[in-house]
N, C-alpha and C positions, 0 to 999 in steps of 0.2 A: 063655030067658034064659041069659045068659053070666056065669059066675062066675071069679074070679081068687083062687089061694091066693098070698098075699104073704108075703115073708119079708125079712129085713134085707139091704139092698143093691137090693132090686127097683125099678125106676121104674114108675111107677104110668101104665099106657097110656089110661086114659080117666076120665071122672068116675064115680065107684062110691060105693055106699052100703054100709055095713060090716053084714055079717050076724053074724060072729063076731069076737072080736079078743082079744088077750092082750098087754098091756103094749106097746101098738103106739104107736110114735112117728113123726112124718113131718116131714121137711124141706120147708117150704113157703116158704122164703126168696126163691125165683124168683118167687113170686107176690105175697107180703106184704111181702117186706123184712125180716122179722124172721129174725135168725140163729140163733135157738135153735129146736129142734124142737117140735112140737105134739102133744100125746097125743090120741089118736082112740080112741072107744069107741062102742058102739051107743046107741041112745036118740033122743029127739026133736032136730029140727034148728031152727035159729033163723034168722033173717034175715042177720044179720052174718056175713061170711065167716069170721071168726076165731073164731065161736062154732058153727060146723057140725061139732061133734065127730063125727058118725056119717058125714061125707062126705070122700071123697078126690078130689083134684082131678088130672087129666092134667097130667103134667110134672113132678109133686113125685116124691120118693123116700122110701121106708122106711129109717130110722134103726136102729130096733130093734123087736122083737115080731113076732108073726104076725097074719094076719087071713084071713078069708073075705068076699070083697066081690062084691056084684051090680053089673055094669055099667049105668049108666043113660044116660049121653050119650057119643058118641064123635064123633070129627072137629071139624067146625066148631062143632057143637053144645056141646062142652065150654067151660068157662071160659077156658082157653087160647086154644081156637080163636076164640073170640069177641074175645079181646085182639088175637090176629093179624089178624084180619077187620078190626079198626078201622084197619089200617095202609091198607087199600084206601079207606078213606072220608077222602080229603084234603079238608079245608076250605078254602075260598078264602080266601086271604090279603088284607090291607088293600092291599099293592101290587096285586095281581091286580085287587081291586075298582076300585082308582083307574085302571087302565090301561082297564078295560072300559067305565068311565063316560067316560073321555076319548075312547075309540074311538067311542062312539055320537054323544057331542057333536060330534066332528069330521066325521063322517059327515053328520048333519044339516046342518051348515054347508055342507059341500061340495055336497050335492045341492041344497039351496036356490040357492045361488049360481050352480051350473052350470045350473039350470033358468031361472033369471032371465036370465042372459046369453042362452041359447039362444032364449028367446022374444023377447027385444029385437032379437037379430040378424034373426030371421026377420021381425019386425015391420018393420023397415027395409029388407025385401027384399033382404036379403044372400043369397047362393048356399046353398042348403041344406046342401050337403056341407060347405062350408067352415064354415058356422055350426055343424054337429053336431060337426065335428072340432076346431074352436076351443073349443067347450064342454067336450069330453072332455079336451082338453089343460088347461083350466083345472082339472078335477077330479083330474086326475094330479098337476098342480102342487101342489094343496092336500093331497094325501095324504102322510102321513109315510112314505114307502115304505122308508126306511131304519131305521125304529124297530125292527123285529125284529133287525136286523143290529146296530145300535147297543145296543140292550140285551144282546145276547149279548156283544159285545166287552166291554161294561162288566161284566156279570158274570164273565166270565172273567178278566179283568184283576184283580177284585176277588178272585177264588179264588186266582189266583196269589199276590197280596200276602197273603192270609190263610194260605197254606200256609206261607210264610216265618215266620209267627208261630204256628205250631204249631196251625192250624185247618184241618181237612180239610172242603171242601164236598162234601156228597153230592147237594144239589139245588141247581142254578144259580140258580133262580128266588128261592130264599129269600136270595139275597145282598142283594137290595133291601130285603126284609123286614127283615133285620138292621139297614139304615139307619133304619128308623121305629120300632124298639123305644124303649119309654120306662119300661117295667117289667120287671124280671127276677126271676124265683122260683127260688129256690136252695135245696137242703138244707145244713145247717151242717156236718154231719161230712164231712171229707175236701175240701170246697169251702172253707169259711170256717175250719175246724179242720184240725189236721194228719191226723185221722183214726188217730192212734196212741194208745191209751188206756193211762193211768198211773196207779198207785196213788199218790194224794197223801198219804191218812193213813188210819189206821183208829183211831177215837175213840170213846169212851163218851159218855153223855149231858152229862157234865160238859165234854167237849172234850178228854179227855186219853186217852192210848194206855196199853195195859198189855200184858203178855206172853200172858196167857190169850186175850185179846180178839184179838190178832195171830195166834196159834198156831190157834186154832179156824177163824177166817177161812181161814188157809192150809191147814189139813187139808181143809175142804170144798172148796176149789178144786183142790188138787192131786190128791185120791183120787177125784174124780168120774171116769166114764169115758163120759159122755154125749157130747154134741155139742161139738167144738172151738169156742171163741168166745174173742173178744179179751179179754173181762172175766177169765175164768179164767187164760187164760195170763198176763195182767198179774200177778195175784194170787199165782200159783204161782210166778213169778219172784222173789218176794221172798226176800232173804237170810235164811233161817230155818235154825236148827240142826237136823240130822238127829234124828228122835224114832222110837221104837219104837211104832209104831201099826198097828192090825191094823183093817182094812175089814170091817164085817158087812153092811152093806145100802146101797143107794142108791135115791132116788126122783129120777129125771131132771127136769131143768127142762122146763116147758113153757109155752106162751104164755097159757093160761089161768090157772094158778095164778101164774105169774111168780116161782117160787122153785124152788131146789135143795136137797134133804136128803141128807145122807150120817150114817150110822150107824157110830161106831168104838169101838175099845176104846183108850182112852189112859191109859197108866198104871194098868192093870187097873180102870179105870172105863168104864162104858158111856155114851157121850155121843152124843146126836142133834143133829147141828149143821144149822141151816138159814139160808140166805142168800138175798136176792132183792130185789126192789122194796121201798122203804120201806113203802108202804102195805099191801102183801101180807104183810109180815112183821110189822109192828105189829098188823095187825088179828087174827094167830094167838097175839099174846102176851098173858097175863094177870099176868106179874111181870116184874121188872126188876132186873139185878144193879147195885148201887150200887158206888162206889169201894171200899168196905171189903170187898167180896166178899160181903156180906149180899144175900139175895134179899127184895125187897118186892113186895107186891101193887101194880099200876098203878092208881092213883087218876086221877079226872078230872083232877086238876091236872097230874099227872106226864104223862099222855097228852098234854096241852095243850102242856107243855114240850117233850116228844119231838117234837111236830109243829113247834114253833117253831124247834127245831134243825135239823129238815129243811129248813123253808123257808130259815133262815139260810144252810146250806151250799149249798143248791141257788142261791140269790141269789148266792152268790159265785162261781157259775160251774163247781160241782161237779156231776158225776152221782152221786146218792147212793143206796147201797144199805143195808139192814139186815140185821144177823146176830142170830141167837138160838140157843139150846140148851136142852137139858133132858135129865136122867139117863132111862135106859130099862133096863128089866129082860127083857124079852121076846127070842126069838131073832131075830125079823124086825121090820122097821118097814113101815108103809104109809102112804097119804096121810092117813088117818084119825088117824094120830098127830100130824099137824102142827097141834097146838093145845095150849092151856094152856101154852106155851113161856115161857121166861126172855129177856127183850130184853137183848143185849149193848151195840150200840152200831152205829155207822155206818161203812160204807167209803165214802172218799172218792175217786172218780176223775175225772180230768182228762184233758181232749183239748184240748191247748193250741192257741190261735189261731195260723194262719200268720203269720209275719213280714209277709208282704206283703197280708195281709187289711184291715187298716185302710186302707193307702195305696190298694189296689186300689178299696175301697168310695168313697173320697175321689175317686179319678179318675171313677169313674161317676157321681158325684154332680156332678162338674164336667161332665161329658157330658149333664146333665139325666135320668139315669135313677135310677129308684128301686128299691132292692133289697127284696125282700121274702122272709124266711125261711119256709120249709115243713119242718117237722121232727116227729118222732114223740116227741121228748124232753119233759120237762115244761116247763111255762111259765116256772117260775124260772130253770133253767139255759138256757133259750132266751132269756130277757131278758137275762140277763149277757152272753150272746153277743154279742147285738145291741147291748148298751152298748158292748162292747168294740171293735166295728167302727165306732163314732160315732155311733150312734142314741141320743141322749141319754135320751129319754122314749118307749121303744118301746111302740106301741099293739099289745095281744096279744089274740088270741081262740084258744080251745081247740077241739078236735073236737066235744065235746059242746056246747059253746056254739053252734057252727055248725048243729049239727042241731035246734036250737031256733028257728032262725031262719026266716023264710020266705024264699024265692028273691028276693022284691024287696027285703027289707030287708038281705038279706046282700049284695046287690050294692053297696048304700051302704056297709055295714060294711067289705066286702073292700078297698075302695078306701082306707079310712082306716087300714088295718090294716098293721103293719109285721111281726108274728111271728104264723105260724099254728102254734100249738104242740099237741102231743099228737093229731097229725093222722093218721087211718088211711088206708091206701092208696085206698080208695074215694073219699074226699073230695077228693083232689087235682085231679081233672077239673074238680069242681065250683068250686073256687078259682079255676082259670084262666078257666072260662067266666064267671063273676061279674066277674071283673076286667076281661075283654073286653066284656061288656055295660055296664060303668062307662065305657067309652070309651078303655080303654088298649090299647095294643100291647104283647102279653105274650110273652116268652121263657121257657121252662122248661129248666132243666138237671136230668137225672136219669140214672140208669144201670142201673135194675132194670125187670123185667117188669111191676112195679106201677106204674111210671111211664110206661108205654107210652101209656095213654089220654090222660095230661096232656102227654106230649111232642108228640102228634099233634093235640090240640087247640090248641096255643099257636100264635100267628103264627109262633114261631121256637122249634122243638125242637133241644135240644142234649144229646148224650150224650158219654160220655168213651171212651177206647181201651179201657178194661178193663171196660166195661159189658157186659150180657147182649147177645147177638145180636141178639135181637127189640127190644131199645131202641135199638141204633145203627141197625137197619133203619128204625126209625120216625123216627129224627132227621134234621133238616136238615143239622146241623153235628155233627162229632165232634172233640172236642178232645183233643190228645195230652198235655195236662196239665189236670188238675181244680183249675184256678186262677182266681179272678176278674181277675187281670191279663191273662190270656189273652181273657177275655170283653171287657175294655175294648178290647183290640185288634182283636177281631173287629168291634166296634160301629163303631169308626172307620173301618175297611176298609169296612164295609156303607153308612155314610153318604158315603163318598167316591164309591162306585159310584151310589147313588141320587142324589147332587148332580149327578153328570156327565150322568146320564140325564135329569134334570128340565133340564139346560141344553138339550138337543136339542129336548125338547118346547117349551119357552119360546120358542126361537130359531125353530123350525118355524113355530109358530102366529103368533108376532108378524110376522116378516119375510115368511112366505109369505102370510099372509091379507092383508098390507097390498099386497102386489105383485098378488095377484089380484084384490083389491077395485079396485086401479087399472085392472086389465086390463078388468074389467066397466064401470067408469066411462068409460074410454078408448073402449070399443066403442059406447057410446051418443053420445059427443061427437064422435068422428072419422068421417070418411066411408071410412074404410079400417080393416083390422084392425090394432091397434097393434103386434102381435106375431104372426108366424105360429106355428102349433101345433109345429113342429118346434124354433123358437126357443124356445117356453115349455119344452119337454122338455129341451132343451139346458141352460137356464138352471137348470132344477130339478136336472140330473145334475151340472153343474159346482160349483153352491154346495152341494151335499150332500157333496162330497169332503172337505171338512175335518171333517165330523161323524165320519167313520169311525175318526178319531183322538183324539176327544174324551173316550174312556174313560180315556185315560193323562193328561188334563190335570190341572194342580194345581188344589185346592180351598182355598177360603179357611178359614183357621182359625176364623173364626166360625161357618161352616156345619158344621163337625166338632161344635161344642159344643152344638148342639140335634139332637133327632131330626128326621128328614126326615118330611115329611107331605104326602100328596097333598090339595091344595086345588083343586078344579075351579072355584070361585068366583074364586080369584085368578088362575087360568090363563085364565079367560074375560075378565076384566077386563084382564089383560096383553095379551091378543091384541088387544082393542079398542083399548086405549092405543097400543101400538106398531104396530098395524095402521093406525090413523089418522095417526099420525106419519110412518111410511113413505109413506103415501098423499099426504100433503101435498107431500112431495119428489117424489113421482112426478108429481103433477099440475102442480107447478112447471117440472119437466122437459118433459111435454107441453106446455104453455104457450109455453117458449122455444123448443122444438124447431119446434113448429107455426106458432105465431103470430108469432113474432120472426124465426127464422131460414127460416120457411116451406119446412120439410122435410116429404117424404111418402116413402111407401114404404121402400125398403131403407135410405135414410139415416136416416129417423125411427127405424126400428126397430133400428137399429145403436145410434143415441144412447141409446135407452131400454135396450137389452139390456146396454150399459155401465154406465148408471147402476143399473139393478135387480140385475144380477148382483154388482156391487161392494158395493152396500148390503147384500144379504144375506151376503155374506163378512164383511164389516166388522162386522156385528152381532153374530157369533160372540165377537168379543174384547170388544164391549160388555156383552152378557148373561151372559158367562161367571163374571163376578165382581160382587158387590155394591158393590164399592169403584170408585172412578174407574179407567177400564180401564189408565190409565197407571200405577197403583200396583200392579197384579197381574200378575205373571209367567206367560205361558200355557205350557203344555208344549211341549217341542221339537217332538214330531211334529204337533201341532195347527198349530203356526206354520209349519212347512215345509209341510204340505198345503194351508194357506191361502194360502202365496205361490205354490205350483204353481198352485193354481186361478185366482189372481189374474193371473197372467202367460198363462195360457190364454186367459181373458177378454179381456185387453187385445190380445193378437197374432191372435186368431181374424179380426177384422175386416180385417186386412192380410196375412192368409195365403191360400196358394192354395185353401183351402176356403170362402172368404168367399162367393163367388158362388154355390156350391151350398147354403149355409145362408141364402142371403138377406141377406147383409150387403154394406156398401160403406165405403170408407175416407172419413173425416170431416175437416173443416177443422180446423186447430189451434186457432181460436177456439171452435170448439163443444167440443173436447177439453178447453179451458181453463175454459169454462163449467160442464162437466159435473164436473171436478174440483172446482170450487168448490162445487156443490151437494153433492159427496160430503163435503167436509170440514165444511160446515154440518149436514150429516145426522148426522156422527159426533159432533160437539160437542153438538148438542141431544139426541141420542140418549142420550148419557152423562149429561145432565143430566136428562131425562125418567126414566131408569133410577133414577137416585139417588132423585128425589122419590118416586117410585112405591113404591120397597122401603121408603123411610122411612116413608111413610104406611102401608102395609100392616102394617110391624111396629108402629106405634104402636096401630093398630087391633085387630090380633091381641092385643097385650099388654092392652089394655084389655078385650077379651073375655074373655081367660083369668082376668083379675082378677074380672070379674063372675062368671064360672063358679064360681071358688074360694069367692066369697062364699056364691052360693047353695048349693054343695054343704056349706058349714061351717053 
């Protein structure tokens, strides 16, 4: 067995159990998020972390007191070690699941189509080597071989744009996830509010202030020597006249009692002053001092009025503390003396909303993103903040209410909830998982060790530049400013990257499937191969050239207003519709070249190469926008690379390489025919695209409405 002797300032190196202690107070803020130290003693342990008063946790430190502790867990077995270990368990994100499903879908199509082409060619007794090579070329032509490169370009471009907007991307793959997010969970302090606590007022039960109440509150805050905290700093900074006061004793604040007591000699009177959370103060008070200065016993009516005042001040957006006092005669005070006290009044603290908070939430709402507040503050103050940012009738659930719900019931409740109040650190991960089970793509913004599990569980984990190291390590993004406006900027950039990547997926499935389907059909109908394997691969290479710059393409504003979403059903339908559309024009080309102009061999292949390659290049400009392609300006680099690919395709048949590639020059009449087919393809393709996406949007809207009705 290993024992540690701990003193003030020591960092606890392992999870320990206390054997002996004396006035031991531990700073557990790194684990729990609570700024006040926790008192630790021996005794029985409970399940809740905050109530394990006989346990010490690795990574925390001693504020005051001494102890002898037995080491129980070390390394990865400690609570801190388990949190750190969670960083290695990266859950699969929504975008990664979509890519995987798309890959398997395309693999099945490619294998089936290639096998059919091989069997058919062998059935018609075409040379085995040529048939196998042709089938392999078709398989390669179907494969989106540029997908990894285009994804990387899109992610890198998105990360560069995000950096300009004060967002550091730690995990490139998460750029796309940001584009899918439709729900964001945030803490209110420092994100929605300024994070700068100020004393608004100090009042009695009648709502009026007096010198005694203000002075006693100021003495309690200014004379305490415990853990430095923003509340006491704000109270001690009040402009009070110097007084001759002698401090006798102090009982430091701890997370269990939630109050701080100071004994003083003020004007030759021994006064015991206590302040803390209202409920923890009112619970130890048996009397109240009224406005005349007289002391009365607290009746049930008075206690009800005290509670109503507390709710009223909390609803107005204040963090409310209570103040009590009583005379004492003994030399020292202990925790046992915190009883039968006289209630003095309320300390009203405020943390103002950021000026940009309401506008930022409105901007996120326009982006179809729902904000959910996750906070440890009481439900009344949290509700007031929610109303301040535009949530008119916030739906609220507290941590205690969460624990009473079954997992299934909480999934339904969490989706409808706007504010999770009085939440303990252990409950944050449950909130995220329940929202995800409800079908939402969730981002979580946190900055403490207690946020690590939630950050890692969320589809998009976000931390801030001043967060703990382990929180930043777990996060996908680090914000240089803890502000919702930065969040909105990041979402928009993520959607741009997502939209540009989806362009490639739709184009490559539509155009490539159509051309490969045409190849398969032509190999059945023609007595010769419609295109040589090397020509198929060359077509694939040239038509992929513009895609390398698609990451920098412009995105329609309408696409930025909605979260991106993987929809394999839509991709399949798009592939069939545009594949058949492309195949129709391919078969028209086959018929005109073979039946009308009686072309075979290299002349036929040259004609179809021109039609096939140029249709694949032109479809980039058709599919890149949901509008008519003439009304949406493409990106500069996309336009340049497409023009380069076009001229290479047009010039190859008349270049010195034509014979080596199996091409030959065509008669001007044939070129005019191909040009006419291409014009018809572009016009009809644009119409088909418009009808397809309008029909899809209408159907999607109907489904969403039905889902909302069922959920309601």
